[in-house]
LUMROVEX-889858 format. One line per 8 residues: number of its first residue (from 1); their letters; for each residue x, y, z of N, C-alpha, C, O. Coordinates in steps of 0.1 Angstrom, whole numbers. Layout:
BEGIN
NUM) A) X:Y:Z:X:Y:Z:X:Y:Z:X:Y:Z | ...
***
This chain:
BEGIN
1) MEQNKLVL) 8:-12:0:0:0:0:9:12:0:19:13:7 | 5:22:-8:13:34:-9:13:43:3:23:49:7 | 1:45:9:0:53:20:-2:45:33:-7:34:32 | 3:50:44:2:42:56:-9:47:65:-10:43:77 | -18:56:60:-29:61:68:-42:61:59:-41:66:48 | -53:57:65:-66:58:58:-75:66:67:-73:67:79 | -84:73:60:-94:81:68:-106:72:70:-112:66:61 | -109:71:83:-121:63:87:-133:72:89:-131:83:95
9) AAEQGTSL) -144:68:85:-156:76:86:-168:68:92:-170:57:88 | -175:74:101:-186:68:107:-199:72:100:-199:82:93 | -209:64:101:-222:67:95:-227:80:102:-224:82:114 | -233:89:95:-238:101:100:-247:99:112:-256:90:112 | -245:106:123:-253:105:135:-249:94:145:-256:92:155 | -239:86:142:-235:75:151:-223:80:160:-215:88:156 | -223:74:172:-211:77:181:-209:64:189:-217:56:190 | -197:64:195:-193:53:203:-201:52:216:-202:42:222
17) SSGSLRLY) -207:63:220:-215:63:233:-226:53:233:-231:50:244 | -231:49:222:-241:39:221:-236:25:225:-244:16:227 | -223:23:226:-217:10:229:-210:3:218:-202:-6:220 | -213:8:206:-207:2:194:-206:13:183:-215:22:183 | -197:11:174:-195:21:163:-189:14:151:-178:7:153 | -194:15:139:-187:9:128:-181:21:120:-188:31:116 | -169:20:117:-161:30:109:-158:24:96:-153:12:95 | -159:31:85:-156:26:71:-144:33:66:-141:45:68
25) ALPYGCVD) -136:25:58:-125:29:50:-128:25:36:-122:15:31 | -138:31:30:-143:27:17:-133:29:6:-126:39:6 | -131:20:-3:-139:8:-6:-132:-4:1:-135:-16:-3 | -122:-2:10:-113:-12:15:-120:-22:25:-117:-34:25 | -128:-16:34:-134:-24:44:-139:-16:56:-142:-4:54 | -140:-22:67:-145:-15:79:-139:-21:92:-134:-32:92 | -140:-13:102:-136:-17:115:-146:-13:125:-152:-2:125 | -149:-22:134:-160:-20:144:-153:-18:158:-144:-25:162
33) LYNYDPIN) -159:-9:166:-157:-8:180:-169:-13:187:-180:-8:184 | -168:-22:197:-180:-27:204:-176:-30:218:-165:-29:222 | -186:-33:226:-184:-36:241:-177:-24:247:-168:-25:255 | -181:-12:243:-175:0:248:-178:2:263:-189:0:267 | -167:4:271:-168:6:285:-163:20:288:-151:22:290 | -172:30:290:-168:43:292:-161:45:306:-152:54:307 | -164:37:316:-158:39:329:-143:35:328:-134:42:334 | -140:24:322:-126:19:321:-120:23:308:-108:19:305
41) RRAAVGIM) -127:30:299:-122:36:287:-115:26:278:-104:27:274 | -123:15:275:-118:5:266:-130:1:256:-141:3:259 | -126:-5:245:-135:-11:235:-129:-22:228:-116:-23:226 | -137:-32:224:-132:-43:215:-132:-38:201:-139:-30:197 | -123:-45:193:-121:-42:179:-124:-54:170:-120:-65:174 | -132:-52:160:-134:-61:149:-130:-55:136:-132:-43:134 | -125:-63:127:-121:-57:114:-124:-66:102:-124:-78:104 | -127:-60:91:-130:-67:79:-125:-59:67:-127:-47:66
49) VASEHRGR) -117:-67:59:-112:-61:46:-118:-68:35:-118:-81:35 | -123:-61:25:-129:-67:13:-119:-76:7:-107:-73:6 | -123:-88:2:-114:-98:-3:-105:-93:-14:-93:-97:-15 | -110:-84:-23:-101:-79:-34:-90:-70:-29:-81:-66:-37 | -91:-65:-16:-81:-56:-11:-72:-62:0:-64:-55:6 | -73:-75:2:-65:-82:13:-51:-83:8:-48:-84:-4 | -42:-83:18:-28:-85:16:-20:-73:11:-9:-74:6 | -27:-61:12:-21:-48:7:-18:-38:18:-14:-27:15
57) GYALAMLR) -20:-42:31:-17:-33:42:-29:-25:47:-27:-16:56 | -41:-27:41:-52:-18:45:-57:-21:59:-60:-12:66 | -56:-34:63:-61:-37:77:-52:-30:87:-57:-25:97 | -39:-31:85:-30:-24:95:-32:-9:95:-31:-3:105 | -34:-4:83:-37:11:82:-49:15:89:-50:25:96 | -60:6:88:-72:9:96:-70:8:111:-75:17:118 | -62:-2:115:-60:-2:130:-51:10:134:-54:15:145 | -42:14:127:-34:26:130:-42:38:131:-41:46:140
65) SLEEMYQN) -51:40:121:-60:51:121:-70:51:133:-72:62:139 | -75:39:136:-83:38:148:-76:42:161:-81:49:169 | -64:37:162:-55:40:173:-53:56:175:-54:61:185 | -51:62:163:-48:76:163:-61:84:167:-61:94:175 | -73:79:162:-85:86:165:-89:85:180:-95:95:185 | -86:74:186:-91:72:200:-80:73:211:-82:69:222 | -68:77:207:-57:77:217:-59:86:229:-54:84:239 | -67:96:227:-70:105:238:-83:103:246:-85:108:256
73) SLHQLYAD) -91:94:240:-104:91:247:-105:77:252:-114:74:260 | -97:68:247:-97:54:252:-84:51:258:-73:56:254 | -84:42:268:-71:37:274:-66:25:267:-54:23:266 | -76:16:263:-71:4:256:-81:-1:246:-93:2:247 | -76:-8:236:-84:-16:226:-80:-30:228:-69:-34:231 | -90:-39:225:-87:-53:225:-95:-61:215:-105:-56:209 | -90:-73:211:-97:-81:201:-96:-96:206:-86:-100:212 | -107:-103:204:-108:-117:207:-107:-124:194:-116:-122:185
81) IITSNTIS) -97:-133:191:-95:-139:178:-94:-154:180:-87:-159:189 | -101:-161:172:-100:-176:173:-86:-180:170:-79:-175:161 | -82:-191:176:-68:-195:176:-64:-199:162:-52:-198:158 | -73:-204:154:-70:-208:140:-68:-197:130:-64:-199:119 | -72:-185:134:-71:-173:125:-57:-167:126:-56:-156:132 | -48:-174:121:-34:-169:122:-31:-156:115:-23:-148:119 | -38:-154:104:-37:-141:97:-41:-129:106:-33:-119:106 | -52:-130:112:-56:-120:121:-47:-118:133:-44:-107:138
89) LHLFQKAG) -43:-129:139:-34:-129:150:-21:-121:146:-16:-113:154 | -16:-124:135:-4:-118:130:-6:-103:128:2:-95:131 | -18:-99:122:-21:-85:120:-21:-78:133:-14:-67:134 | -28:-83:143:-28:-75:156:-15:-75:163:-11:-65:169 | -7:-85:161:7:-85:167:15:-74:160:22:-66:166 | 14:-73:147:21:-63:139:17:-49:143:25:-40:142 | 4:-48:147:-1:-35:151:2:-31:165:-1:-21:170 | 10:-40:172:14:-37:186:6:-43:197:9:-41:208
97) YTECGRFR) -4:-51:193:-12:-57:203:-4:-69:209:3:-75:202 | -7:-72:222:0:-83:228:-11:-93:234:-21:-88:238 | -7:-105:234:-16:-115:240:-17:-113:255:-7:-112:261 | -29:-112:260:-31:-111:274:-40:-121:280:-43:-121:292 | -45:-131:272:-53:-142:278:-58:-151:267:-58:-148:255 | -63:-162:271:-69:-172:263:-82:-177:269:-83:-178:281 | -92:-179:261:-105:-184:265:-107:-197:259:-108:-199:247 | -109:-208:267:-111:-221:262:-126:-223:257:-135:-219:264
105) EWVMVDQE) -127:-229:246:-141:-232:240:-150:-220:241:-161:-221:246 | -145:-208:237:-152:-195:239:-163:-193:228:-173:-187:232 | -161:-197:216:-171:-194:205:-173:-207:197:-164:-216:197 | -185:-208:191:-188:-219:183:-186:-216:169:-190:-206:163 | -178:-225:162:-175:-224:148:-178:-237:142:-172:-247:146 | -186:-238:132:-190:-250:125:-194:-261:135:-189:-272:134 | -203:-258:144:-208:-267:154:-198:-273:164:-200:-283:170 | -187:-265:165:-176:-269:175:-172:-257:182:-170:-246:177
113) YVDTVRMQ) -170:-259:195:-164:-248:203:-149:-247:201:-142:-257:201 | -145:-235:199:-130:-232:197:-125:-222:207:-133:-214:212 | -112:-222:209:-105:-213:218:-103:-199:211:-102:-199:199 | -102:-189:219:-99:-176:214:-87:-170:222:-84:-174:233 | -80:-161:215:-69:-154:222:-73:-139:223:-79:-133:214 | -71:-133:235:-74:-119:236:-61:-111:234:-50:-114:240 | -62:-102:224:-50:-93:221:-54:-79:226:-65:-75:225 | -44:-72:232:-47:-60:239:-36:-49:235:-25:-52:234
121) LILKS) -41:-37:233:-32:-26:230:-35:-15:240:-46:-10:241 | -25:-11:248:-27:0:257:-23:13:249:-12:14:244 | -33:22:248:-30:34:241:-22:44:249:-24:45:261 | -14:52:242:-6:62:249:-14:75:248:-15:81:237 | -18:80:259:-26:92:259:-19:103:267:-24:115:267
***
């Protein structure tokens, strides 16, 4: 990817105060903040990159933009990733997230419970 920063835009009239927020980096994909905890200033992160744009650095750029947007209002971001999703685990590691826990049989995938890894980023404010 030529640039290392993408502009993320929320749908008009939405805010994180509702507990979740979807931000778009069109046409590349989107990133979600959910499970927002205003007292402890943290939110969970989910990310999706359109298949035709994968492998070009857009996911990392979206995470970096998200970090920049919320570095003064959130203390931390975290993601729960199934252990078999090595591409996502690598992405979050590359973005500076560190593993802070594992949950056994946490989510069901294809009629089977699978483990997840919690990745966490403490924001510098």
